N, C-alpha and C positions, 0 to 999 in steps of 0.2 A: 504494500500500500504506500502511496506517495508520501514522502517525508514532508511535503509542503502542506499537507492537510493538518488541520487542528485536531485535538482530541475529540471535540464535539462533532466535527465532520466525519470522523471515523465511526462515531456512535451512530450517526445518521445513516452511514453506509451499512453498518451492521443491521440496523433496523430494516432498511430496504431489502438487503440480502436475505434476512430471515423470513420476511414476509413473502418474497418471491419464491424462495425454495419450498415454502409451505403451500404454495399455490394460492396465496391470498392477494387481495388488491394492493396496489401501491399505497404507501402511507399518505395521508393528506398533509397539507402545509401546517395545519393545526397540530397534528401528531408529531411532525418534525420539529415544530417550535417547542413542544413539550420536552423533547430531547435537548434542544439548544437552550432552554430556559428563557426564551424570547416570546414576544407577543406579536410583533409585526410580521406579516407574510413575506416581506422583503428579506428578512433574516433567513427564512427557510429557502427562499429562491436562491439567495447568494450561496448557501451551502450546497444546494443541488448543482449550481453552476460550477463550483469548485470541483465537485465529484465528477461532473461531466468532462471538465477540462483535464482531469487526471486520467480519463479513459476508463473509469470504473462503471459508469452508467451512461445511458442515453435517454434523454427526455423526449417523450412522444406527445402528440396532441391529446387533449383531454386530461392533462395532468398525469398521464401514465408514465411509468419509469421502467426502463428495461436494463437488466444487467448486461455488461459488455459481453461480446461473444467469447472472449478469452475466459472471463469469469464463469460463464455458463458451461463452457467445455470442461473446465477444471472441476466444477461442481458435479457434473453428471458423470464424470469418468471415475469418481471415487465413491464407494459405498459409504453412506453416512447415516447417522441416527441423530435425532433431536435430543439434546441434553439440557435440562434447566440450569440456568445460572441463578443460584438462590441467594446471592448477596456476598457480603464480605465476612471474613473471619473476625468477628468482633464480639465484645461482651454482650450477653443477653440475647444473642441471635438464635431463635428456634430453628434448628436445621430442617430444611425441606418444608417449612411452613408455606402453604400455597400463596399467602399474601406477600411473601418475600421474593417470589420468582421475578427477576428483572427481565429475563429474556430466555428464549430457547435457541440454542446454537447448534449448528450442524457439526458433528464430530465424526471423524473417520472411524469405521468399524475396526480398523487396525488397532485402535486404542479402546474404544467402547464396544467391546465384543458382545454379541447377542448372548442372552442367558443371564445377564447380571443387570442390576440397576445402577445408574450413575447420576452424579450431579456435579456442578461446577461451583467453585468458590474463588473469590478474589482475595489474595493475600494482602494483609495490611501490616506493615512493619518489616523489620530486618532480622527477626529472630531465627530465620532459616535461610539466610542469604548465602551460606556456604554449602547448603544441602543441594544435591542434584538428583534429578530423576531422568533417566535416559540421556545423561550428559547435558541437561538443561537446568540451570540454577533457579531455585525458588526465591525470586527477589521481590521487593516491595511492589505491589500492584500486579504481580503475576496472577494468571488465572490457572487454577489447578483442576484436573479431572480426578474425581474421587469415585472409586467403586464402593457402593454402599454395602457394608457388612458390619457385624457386631464383634468380630474377633480380629486379632492381628498376631503376627509372628515377630520375634525379636529382631529389631532393626528396621521394621516397616515404618514408613512415614504415615502417620495416622491423623485423622481429624477426630479429636476427642472432645467430649462435652463434660465439663467439670462444673457442677452446680450451675447449670444453664449457661456457662460461658464456653464458647468454642475456641479451640486452639489447634494448630498444626505443629506436631513435634515428632521426634523419633521415639518409637515405642521400645522400652527395655523392661521386661518383667523380671523381677527378682523374687526371692522367697518372701512371701507375705506382703509384697508391695509392687507398685508399678512406678517406673521412672519415665517421665516424658522429657526428653532432652532437646534443647535447642541446638542449632549448628550455625553459629553466627560469628561475624567479625566484630560484633559489638558485645563487650564483656558484661554489659548490664543484664543480659539474659542468662538466667540460671535454670538448672534442672528443676522440674516439679516432681516431688515425691508424694505418692498417694497410696493409701491403704483401702480407700473406698471412694464412692461417688465419682467414678470415672467410667463413662460410657463411650465405647468406640463407635463412631458413626460411619467410618469407612477408611479406605486406604488410598493414598495419593498415588496414582499410576502414571500420570503425565502432567507436564507443564505446557500450557498453550500460550501462544502469543498474546500479550496483554492488550493489543489493539484490536482483537476480534470483537470486542464490545467495550 
């Protein structure tokens, strides 16, 4: 995606792409403005013009929007499934609550394999910025793909719920306790040692580009 586009433009593109891949109508200028945090239709139009200039979309009569041929060919050549982005890893976030779903994103079945359930989370902070999944670092604002399950093996990177607070850490069980370890360049982050009240929500299996939404 073009480096000239703003973060909001990329969000607008993700909205358009998700709608088109699901066979839905193009978003309205009002819906685009909700992403942009603007009220003037001109703001939405300018964002669309930037996306068109970048070659990602083509504007058609009747406010219809078409993905570029290149994007369409890539999208149709890869088997994908829709995975919900349920928000950020932050205190008090109820995992997979329907009202927290921000978007549904196409993810390759090479990662999200049939037979399991998955969700996406955006990482906040640097407590895992030295951890890697498939050679990709979990940095601040990364989006991680999580396979939903209630158990984990030693060394897995897990999404854990501790007293209604979600965290992503390395899972290390020991006799009578569980240690959730950060892997960070910032020494402020310390291991969390628990004997109870730790619920595993899933295993991080991939890190996706943070500009997909």
